[in-house]
Every structure is written in C-alpha cells, then in structure tokens.
N, C-alpha and C positions, 0 to 999 in steps of 0.2 A: 941319258933321257929317262931311263927307268928309275934312277935315284931321284930325279926331279919329280916324277909323278908320285913316287912313294912319299916324298916330302909333302906334296899337295894333299895326298890322302890323309897323311898324319895330321896336317893342319885342320882338316875338316873334323877328324875324330877328336882332336884336342878341343875344338870349339864346342862340339856336342857334349864332351865330358864336362867342360866348364859350365855349360848350360845346366846339366844335371846338378852340378855342385851348387850353382846359384839357387835353384829351386828347392834343393834340400835344406838350404839355410835361410830361405826367405819366407815371408808371409804372403802367399798368393791370394789376392782378393779380387781378381778379375772375374766378373759374373758369368762369363761365357766359357770358362775352362774348368777342367777337373783332372783328377788322376785316377787311373784304373787299377784293378787288381793285377797281380802278376800273371795270372792265368790269361787274362785278356792281352796283356803285353806280349806274352809268349806266342799266342796265336797270331798276333799281328806280324810277327817275324817268321811265320811258318811258310812252307812251300806254296800255300794258297795265294800268297802275294805275287806269284809268278804266273798264275793261270787265268784262263778265260772260261766262261760258262754262259755265253750268250744264249738266250732263250728261257724257257720255263722248266720247272722241275719235271723230269721225265721226258723232256723234248728239247734237248740242247743242240746247238750247231757244232759242238765239239764233242769228241769222245773223251773218255777218262773222267767223267763227271759223276759217277755213281755215288761217291762219298760226298761230293759237293751237294748233290741233291739231298742227301741225308741231313747235312748241316743246315741247308736253307729251310727244309721242312721243319726241322727242330726249332729254328729261330722264329718261324711264322707261328708255330703252335704255342711257343712260350709267350710271344707277344699277344696273341689272341687271348690267352689265359689271363695274363697280367692286366690287360686293359679292357677285357670283356668286349672285344671288337669283333664285328661280323667278318671283316676282311682285313688282311695286313699285307703290305708290300714292303719288303726289306731291301729293295734294290737301290733307292736313291743314295747318292754318294755325298750329299750335303743337304743342309736345311734349305738352301736356296734352290737346289735341284728338286727337292720335294715340293716346295711352293710352286716352282715352275710347272711341274707336272700337274699339280692340282688345278692351277688357274687355266692351263691350256686344256685340261680335260673338261672343265665346267663352264667355259666361256667361249664366245666367238668375238672376232674383231668388232669394235664399236659398241660392245656391251658396256653397261655401266657397272662399276663396282665401288665399294666403300671400304676404307681402311684407316688406320691411325697414321697421322702424319709423322714424319721423322722428328721434327722439333718437339713433338709431344710424346716421343718414345718409340714410335713405330720403327720397324726394321727397314733398312734401305731397299730390300727386295719387295716391300709393299708399296714403293713409291714410283712415280712416273719415270724416273731415270732407270728403273729396273724392269721387272716382269710386266707390270701394267702397261708400260710404254712399248715393250717388245710385242705384247699381244694387241696393241692399239686399243686399249680399253679407256673409257672415259672415267677418270678417277675422282671420287669425292672423298672427303675426310670426315671421320667421326667427330662430333662436337666433344671437346675435352674440357674437363673441370680441373684446372691446375691446383686448386686448393685440395681437392680430393685425390689428385693424381690418378684420375681414371676417366673413362668415357662417361659423358653426361647421359644417363639412361633416357630420361624424358625427352631431351632434345634429339638424341639418336633416333628414337622411334619416330618422332616427327619428321626428321630428315629422310629416313628410309621411305616413309610414305610419300614424301614430296618428290624425291629424286628417282625412286623406283629402280634401284640397282638390281642386277641379276645375281650379284655375288657380294657377300659380306665377309671380309677377312679380319678376323680377330687375332690377338697376340701382339707382342711387342718386344723390343730390346730392353726398355726400361719398364719393368713389369712388377709392380709392387702389390697389386690387388687383382683378384679375379675380374675378368671382363664380363659384361652383361649379356652373355650368350642367350640365356633363357628368355630374357626380356625381348631380344631381337627375333626370337623364333616365330612368334605370332605374326609380327609385321612381315617377316620374310615369307611366311606361308601365304599371306594375302597376295603377294606378288609372284609366287612361284620361284623365289630366290633361294640360292644355295648358301650355306654357311661353311666356311673353311676356318679352322682354328690353327694358327701357327703356335704350337706349344713348345718350341725349341728350348726356351729358357727354363720352363717350368715342368719339363717332361718327367724328371725324377720326382717332383712333388706330386704330379698327377699319378704316377706309378705308386707312390706311397700314400695316396689318398689324403693329401694335406693341402690341396689348393682348390681345384674345381675339377669336375668330371665333364669335359666338354661334349663327349658323345651322348651322355645322358641328358645334358642340358639343351641339346638340339643341334649340335654341329653335324654336318653331313660328312665332313672330312677333317681329320686331324693330321697335320704334317709336322714332323719333329726332327730336329737334329738329335744326336745321341751322345753328346759329350759335354753337356753343361751341368745342370743338376743331375741328369742321368749319367752315371759314371761308366760310360762305355767308350768304344772307339769313335774316332771322327767318322761321321756318316749320318744317315737319316733313315726314317721309315715313314710310311703313311698308313693310317688307320681309316677305314671308311665303311659305309653301309654296303651290304651285299649288292644292292641294286646298282651301285657305282663301280663295282669290281672291274668290269671290262674296260670302262672308260679310263679309270685310274691306271690299270695295268698297262694299257696301250700307250698312255701318255708317258709312263716311266720307260718302258721298253717296247718298241724301239724309239719312242719319242724323244726322251731326254737322257737316257743312259744306254751305253753299249755294254761294256764289261762292268760289273757292279762290285768290284773290289771284294773278292771272296774272303780274304783274310779278315776284313771288317765284319762280314756276316758271321763268321765263326766267333769273333770277339763279342759281337752283339748278342749272340745266343747265350754266351756265358754271362754277360752283364744282365740279361733278362732273367736268367735263373737266379743270379745273386739278388736281384731286386725282388723277386718273388719271395725269397727267404728273409731278406733284411730291409726291404724298401720302406716299410712303414716306420720302423725305428729310425732309419736314416733320415727320411723326410721330416719326421717330427723334430729331430734334433736340429736340422737345418733351420726350420722356422724359429725354433727357440733360440738358436744362436744369432740369427739375424735380428731378432727383437732385442736380445741382450746387447749386441754390439751397437745397435742404434741407440738404445737407451743410455749406454755408457758414454757414447760420443756426445749425445745431447747434454749429459751432465758435465762433460768436459768443456762445453760452450760452443759446440758446433751447431750450425743451423740444419739439423736433420729434418727432412720434410715429413709431414703427416704425423706429427706427435699426437694430434687429437684423435687419431684412430690406430694408435699402437705402432706407428711408423711403417709397418710392412706386414704382409701375409705370405711373402715369398722368401727366396734366398737373398734378395737384393735390398739395399737401402740407398737412398739418394740424399745428397748433401749439397746445399748451396754454399760455394766457397768463393763467391765473387769478392767478398771483403777480405779474403785471405790471399788474394793474388790471382785467383782463377784456377780452373781445372788443370791446365797444363803445368803451371808453376807448382801446384800442390803435388801433382803426380811425379814430377821430376825430383822434388825434394824427398818424397817418400821413397822413391827408387834408390836414392843414395843410402838409405838405411835398410835396404832389402825388403821394403814393403811395396808390393807390385799391384798397381791399380790402373784403371782407365784414365786417359786424359779427357779434357773438355767434352763431357757428354752433351752439354747444351751450351754451345759457344756464345758468349756475350757479344763478341765482335760482329756476329751476323744479325743479331737482334738485341738492341740495347735493353729491351724489356724482358729478356729471357735470362734467368739466373745462370751463371757459369757453374756447372755442377760436376760432381764426381759420383760414380756409381760403384758400390762395393758389393761383392758377392761372397758368401761364407761357405759355399758348398764344398770347396776343396779342403779348407781347414776342418770342416766337419768330417770329411771323408778320412782324414788322418787322426781323428779321435778327439779334437778339441770340443769343449763344451762351454757353458755360459761363463764359468770363471775365467777361462782363457780368453773369451771375447772381451772381458773387462781389461785384461792385460793388453790385448791388442789395441783397444781404444786408448789406453794410457800411452802406449808407444806412438800411436799416430799423433796424439796431442803433443807429445814431447817434440816430435819433428816439426809439426806445422805451427804450433803456438809458442814453443819455447825457444830459448837461445842456446840450447845445449849442443855440445859437439856431436855431429851426426855419426861419427865413428863409434862413439860410446853407445849411442842408441842402436847402431847396427850390431854391435856385440850382444846387446840385450835381446835383439831379435833372434840372433843365432842361438843364444842360450834357450830361449823359449822353444824354438823349433827342434832342438836337439832331442827332445823326448817324443817327438811326433814324426816319425819316419815311416811308419807302417800304415798301409791302407786298411781301413776297417770296413765293416758292413760287406764283407766278402769272405771267401773260404781261404784264400791265400794272398796276403798283401804285405809280407815282410820285406822291409827295405824297398819300398815302392819307388824311391827316387834313385836307386843305385844304378850306376852306368853298367850296361851289359858288356863286360870285357870279352874280347875275341879269344877263342880257344885255339 
C-alpha cells in the first residue's frame, strides 16, 4: 500500500514538474496570470501556510502570532504608501471575495446597483448569477459603446440619474481603457451613491501610475486581486476611505474570510515593496508592449479592436477572430504551438451579433523581460499558427527558442530561474 501511495504522490509531482516545463517554454498571454519573484514564491511555501491568525493585528484568537502581526502591519503600510490609500485591508483571499465584502458592506437587499454586463467585458462576480444575486440587489448595466470598447459616459450619467442606484461598480475582465469614474462621481453624489472600482486586472498598472487613479477620481472603495498585472501571490486587498474602514473590515472578517492565508500576506508585502521600487518602469513597459503587440498583429491582418485609439491603454488587447474559426478554435491551435491564451471571450453562438473574440495580455512576458521587438516576434508566431499552413511543430520549436532567453523574472530583487521546479531536498 505504501508503494502505491508513493506512486500516486510521484505522479502528482511529475504533473506539476511538466507544468513548470510547459510554462518555461511557452508564451503565456492569458491576461489574468503572472509570475512572481523568487522571494514571493519562497514565502508562499513557508510555515505561514500552516497557520491561523483570525482577528486583527494585536488582537488575535490564536497565540503565536507576534511575527504574523509584524508581517501584516508591514503589508498594510506598504500598500497605503504605494496607493496613497487612507485604509487598506489585506485579508481577502481572492478578487471575488474582495468584491463580496465591498458589496455587502455598502448595500442592503433590494438596493439598486449598476455594473458592466459580462458580454461587454464585465466580470462574472458583477453579474446577477454572482454577488448581486446573492445580495438580492436590483442590477442595471452600464450603457456600452462597442466601437470605443468602453462605457458610454453621456448615456451612463443619464442612466444613473434615471435608475438612482445606491452603488456603481466599475472595472472589468476585458479592460482596454480607463472607466469614467470621475464623470460618474457628480451623478453619484446627487444620489448619495457609493462607487466601487474592481481594479483586479489593472492593479499593477494603477500601482505604476499608468492607467487611472480610481481613488483620486472618486471611488470610495477599490477592490483588487493581486496576481494579474500586479505580480504578487494569488489573493486580494481592499483600499478605501477612512470613513468606511469599520464597514469594510467587518465585511471581510468575520463576514467573508476566516483565516486569511498568511503566506499570501507575506508574499504580498514583498510584491508591494518590489512595485514601490520597480512598478513605474514595469507598468510603462506593459503598456508599450501591449500597443506593440496589437500594432504588429494588426499589420499581420488580424482584426484588432480599437485601432482608431491606439488599440489599448492597458495590458490587454482584443481581437475579433470570428472569420478565423472563432475563439476556441484559435486558442486550441495556438496551444499546440505553446502559445497560451483565453478561449471564446465573447461567444458568437450565444449572440450572433457579438464577435467571437480572444483577449491577450502581455504582463507575464513583460515580467520576464520582453520588450517591443519581442512583441513583434510574438505577433509573427501567432500569425504563422493562425493564418499559415506551416507545420505547428516547427512553430513550437521557434516559440521555445524565443523563450529560452527569458527565464528570469525582472522588476524585482530576486527572479533568477523563475519557472524552475523546486526540487525536494
């Protein structure tokens, strides 16, 4: 029996090792993922992953937390500094949990709220099947301009005044351009409404001062996951005004989180320090790379959205691939060549008038040191897979050749061999 179980363990380890090998030789272009520094990875495997620290700093329900208090205080201080936030909560364990806490803190059942619909790029946690439904909120959607790939500001203000929501939720999964937070603030003030900004996708760009500053533009609360453009551990945090501190903190603990994954808090503290040091250069390169990749794909003949406004101001680009077989087909073909992307972002089979799209994100390739010239190489490789008749194995080898020189995480203090499998000692 022991030998059988050792074999099962070995099979799991082998699968993880193969996963490491895949990502060390692939071009990861999924907009919701990233790679961290080695210091963050080390802390995620520390003894903190075994421990509990329910309660607040200095007032825990467990003993043995004096160093955990020190770590959490450091993470909060670094986040307040980086984002110039009045209050920070680092306990949420995911972006959805952060959104859940924010919406439960600021609304009551049957209140009205407004958010971006999923077909227009909104996150599923903003939709009726998720948190608004759980909270029994009446949900209205922002008017969307598909040509501009953004919320229609004028119609949004009209709809806010017409529907009188108690809460406006900005942010998206398909997030090419800043949302009109400042334009919504005046209308929200007329109604006494709160503004929550889900910055999960663009959190690293906000940290690097290259997207928008939602707190300064009028958001009351910013809820963010910490592992997309922000190169930290999987988890989340909430930034808010001091006046909302108690409501947010109670909605997080004990409302939505019990133990808050202490190893993630330690990793987050390191990532925050790294972003204070390197964040502006990193964010600037992300945006430059996204524009370069979009432009190169456009020149290759792809229908990249929003050419008239420079394609994007974030880490993402969006491409209509309906004429190329649809998002799922394109994604599967690219995966055979070790190019990893999202499937069907906007499924055509659910709405014949909606383009079947793919969403690409450049943050991970930026994190390992790629710049504009490499983006043009990536575009050529994508075109060879999707538009050419070339043997996919040959393109796969070209992908591996390109990745061979980009194995270290940059924009951090220690990132050597970031994709290496941590062998047991």
